[in-house]
N, C-alpha and C positions, 0 to 999 in steps of 0.2 A: 680708210679709218672707219672702224665699226662703231656704231652708236647703239647703246642699250635703251630699249623702250620698256616701260612698265605698263602692261595692259590691265585695266580694271577687270575684275572678275564679276560678272553679273550673276546674281543669285535670284532665281525665280521662285517665289513662294506662292503656292496656290491655297487659298482659304475657302473652305466650304461653309456657308452659313446655314444652320439648321433651324427651322422654325419650331419652337416647342409650344405645344398647346396643352394647357392644363384644364381638366374637367372637374368641377366641384358639384356635389349633390347636396342640395339644401332642403331639409325637411321643415316645412313651415309648422309652427305651433298653432293649435286652435284651442284657445282658452274660452271656456263658457263664462259669461258675465252675469252679474245680478242674481246669483244663485240663492242668496240668503238675504231676507229683507232687513234683518238686524242680528247682532250677536246674541247668543243665549247666555244668560247668567247662571253660574253654578256656585253653590256655597259649600264650603268645607269647614267642619268644626274640629279643633285639635285640643287635646289635653295631655299633659305630661307632668309627672312629678320627678324632680331631680334628686339624685343621691348627693351626699356631701362631696364625694369625689368629682361629680360632674359640675357642681355649683361653684366654679371658680372662674375668675376673669380669664378669657382666652380659650375656654373650653368649647369644643364643638359638640353639639348634641346631634348625633347621627341616628336617624331612623331608617333602616333598610326596608322601607315599606312605601306603598303608594297610597294616596288618599283620594277617596272618591267624592266628587261634588254632587250635591243634590240639584236636580234640574231636569228639564224635559229633553227628549230627543228632538232632532231637527230634521226637516225635510228640505230637499233642494228643489227650487223652481227656477231653473236657469233660463236665460234668453238663448235658446239653442239656435244653431246655424241652419240654413235652409237645406243643406245636404245631409243633415242628421238622419240616420236610419235606425230602425229597431235593432239591427245587428251591430251598430256602432258600439265599440268598447269605450267605457267611460272610466277615466283614471282620476286619481286623487293624490294630492300632495299636502302634507300637514307641516306647519312651522309653529314654533313656540318661542315666546320671549316674555319679558317682564317690564312693566312700567315703573317699577320701584326706583327711587333715587339710589345712588351708589352709597354703600356702607363701607365696611372693611373690604379689602381686596377679595374679589370673588363673591361678595355678598351684597344684597340689597338692604337698605335701611328700613328697619321695622319700627323701633322706638329707641329711647335712650338706653335701654338695657339689652335689647336683642337686635341682632342683624339676622338675615335669613338668606339661605341659598335655596333656590327653587328649580324645579324641572317640570316641563310639560310632558305629555305623552301623545302617542299617535291616536288615531280614531278608535274609540272604545266601543263602537256600536255592536261589535260581536264579542265583547268581553265585559260583561256586567260587573265582574269583580276586579277588573283592571289587570288581570293576569296576561302575560305573554305579549305585552305591548312594548313598543320601542320608546325608550326614555329620550327626551330632548332636553339636554342640559342647558342651563342659562348661566353664562359666565360674565356677561356685561350688563350693567344696570345704569339707566334704562337700556333696553336692547334695540339697536337699530334693526330694521327689517333685513338688511343685507347680512347681518351677523347671526341671524337666528338659525339654529340647527333645524334640519328638515328631514322629512321621511316621505318617500314615495310609497304610498300604501300598497299592501298586497291585495287589497280589496279591489277587484276588477270585475265589473259586471257590464252587461250590455244595456242599452236603453230599453230594449224590449223586456228585459228581466226585471229591472228596477229603475223606474223613470226618474231622471233629474230635470226634465224639461218642464217649463210652464205649460199650461193647457193650450195656450194660443201659439206655442212654438214647437210642440212635440210632433213627431212623425205621425202621418196618417195611420189609422188603425184603432183597435180597441184600446181604451185607457188601461194603463199598466199600474201596478202598485208602485208607490213612491219609494225611492231610495232614502234611507234614513242615516243620520250621522249623530255622533255624540263625542264631544271633546271636553271631558269632565274630570280627568285624572291628573294629579300632580304628585310631586314628592317635595319634601321640605326638610332641611337641616338648619339648625339654629346655632348662632355664635353668642355665647354669654359674654357680654362686654363688662358687666360688673355683677357680683354675686346677688342672687335673688333672696329676699327674705319675705316669706309668706307667699303671696300669689301675684303674678304679673298677668294681667289680662290685656288682650289687644282686640279692638273692634274689627268688624269685617273690613278687610283690606284687599284691594285688587293686587294679586301677586303674580298671576300668569294670564297671558292672553294667547289664544291660538288663532292662527291664520290658516286658511285652506285655499287650494286652487283645484278646480274641477276642469279637466281638459280631455280632449278626444284624440289629439295627435301631437307629435313633437314632445316638447317639455314645457315646464312652467317656470317662469322667473319669479323670485320672491316678490317683486313689485307687482306681479299680477294677482297675488293672493289677497283675499279679503278677510277681514276680521270676523271670526265665527263664534268665539266664546270668550267670556270674561270669567275667571275663576277667583272667587273671593274667599279669603281665609280668615277665620276668627278663632280665638281660643284662650287657654290659660296654661301657663307654666308655673308650677309651684315648687317651693323648697321650704318644707316645714321648719319652724324654729326647733333647733336641737340643742338643748341644754341639759346638763347633768347637775343635780342638786346634791350637795354633800357627798360627792363621789358615788352616788347611787345608794348610799346607806341611810338607814333610818336615824333621825336625830332624836336621841333619848334625853329627856329632862327628868332628873331626880329631884323632887322637891324636899327630900329629907324628912325628918320627923317633926310633927307639929302636935300640939295639944289643943283640944276643943276650946279651951278658955281663950286662946289667941284670936279666935274668930269673934269679933265684937259687933260687927254690923254686916248686913246683907250686901254682897258685892264689893266689900272692902278688903284691902290687903290685910292679912292677919297682923295683929299687934306684935311688934318686935321682929317681924319677918323681913328679910332682905330679898328684893326681887331677884329672880334667877336670870342671869344674862345668857342669851342663846344666840349663837352665830349661825346664819343660814348662808353657806358658801355655795357658789355655783360656777360652772364652766360652760361656755357656749361655743358653738362652731364659728368659723371665721365669718360666715355671712351675717352674724349678729353684731359683729364689731362695728361701731359707728352708728348703730341703730338703737341706742338705748331708749330713745323716746318712743319707740314702737313696741317695747316689751314691757309687760306688766307682771308683777309677782303678787299673788293673793294667797290668803289663808282661809280654809274652810273646815269647820268642825265636823268630823265624820259622824258623830252622834247627834248633830244638830246643836242649836243654841237654846238657852233657857227662855229668852224673850225675843221673838222675831222683830218686835218694834224697836228694840235696842240690843242688837245681836252681838254683844261684847263678851258674853259668858258662854263658854263651851260646855256642853253636857258631858258627863262621865259615863262609863259603861256600868250599868246596874246601880247607879247612885242618883238620887234626886235632890240630895241636900248639899252637894258640893260640886263646884265647877272650877274652870280655869279662865283667867283673864290674861290677855296679852297686850303689851304696850309697845309703841315704837321708841326710837332713841330719845324722843322729846317727851316721853312719858304720857303720850296721848293714847286713849283706848283704841284698839284695833277691832273693827267689825270682823267677825269670824264666819260670815256667810258668803265670802268671796267677792264682796263689793268694795273693799278697801284695796287700793292699788299702791304698792310700795314704789318709790322711785328706784329705778334700776340703773346701775352704772357698770359698764363692762370695759376693762382695760384692753390694751393692745394684744394681750395674750388670751383674751376671751374670758378672763376671770372677774368675779365680782362677789360682793358680800353685803348682806343685810343683817343688821343687829336688832334683836328684839329682846323684850323682858317679859317674864311670865310669873304668875302667882296663883295659888289656889285661893278660892273665895267661897264663902257660904252662899247658897242660893236662897236661903230663907232667913227670917229674922232670928230663928233659933240656931243654936250652935249645931254644927254637923255631928253625926254619930261617929264614934271611933271606928277605925278600920282603914284599910288601904283603898286607893282609888286609882283609876287609870282611864285615859281617853286618847283620842287621836285627832290630830289636826293635819290636814293635807296642804302641803306647799305646792303651788302650781305656778308655772311660768308659761305665758302664751302671748299672742300678739294683740295689740289694741285694735 
C-alpha cells in the first residue's frame, strides 16, 4: 500500500543590505555685530489737500511716490572677526516694519480720522532722490521682525574698498574710507475714516523702522538684524469748506422808491418804510454736515462802513449821504465789517438758510439828496 507524503518546499531568500551614506554641505553664516551704536532718526513732512470726491469715509488716499526723510548718513563700525581680510566681500540685508498699533485691516492707526499704510525702502545711500529702490511693504501692525519684508542689497563691496570694521578690529593695513548707509525713504497711503472739514494735523509719529544685517558669508536671519533707523512722519491733510451761496448768483435787493422827507434821523429806518426781507440760502458739501458749530457766516461791506467804531452802516458807491443797515431775524443791528457771526444750521442734505432784513438810512442829520444809490455787501462762509 502506497502512502502519499507532502514535502514542504523550502524557499531561500537572499537579502543584501546596502549602507547609504548622505553628505550635507553646511555654509556657516558670519554676521558682523555692533555695527551701529544707535539708530538714526529721519523726519518726513507731508501735506495734502483732498478733493470732495476723495473726502469720504472709506476712501483711500494713494500717493504713488516715495517720501524722503531728513537726517544724516550712517557709517558702520562693526566688531569684525579675526579672519577678516581687505578682500572680504561685505553684504547687507535690509528689513522694514512699523511700530504703529493696528487700525483698519492692512493699516496702522494714526488718529481718530486717519489710518495709514506705510512701506519702507532698501538702503538709499546711492539714491539721494529715492529712485530705483526696493519697496518693503508693511502689512501687519505692529510688525514682528519675522514678518518684515527684506531685501538683500545689491551693494556689495570689499572691506578694502569701503570699511565696515571698527578701528580696533579692522584688517591690518592702511585705513580705508568708511562705508556709508542711509535708510530714510518711506511711502504712505491714508484711509479716511470720516470726512475732514478744514485741516487735520498729526504730530511727528514713528511710522517705519528699518533693520539691517551686515555679514560676510552665508545668510542673515531677521533675528540677527539690528535697528538702524526710525522714520518719523508729521503733516497736514486738508479739505476746504465748500459751500455755494444762493446757487452762486448775486443776491439783489431792490429798495424801491423813497422820498427824501421819509429820512427823519441819521441812521434810522425811513418813516413809513418796511424793512426788506432777504434770504441767504446756501448748500455745503457732505463734509460740512454735522459741523454747524465750526462754520461761520459773515457780512462785509465792499465800500467800507460809515463809522468803524460802530460798523453797522454800509457805504454806497459814490454817495456819502446815504447807506444801508442790515438786521438779523431779531431786528438787531449787524456789524458789516466781518466781525458778526451768524449761527449756521445745515440739514442732512447740506442745505441751510439765514434770514436778514435791510433798509437804506441817512448817514447825516440832513436828508439825503435825490438820486439812485447802490452798494455791495459780501457774504462769506468759512471755518471758525
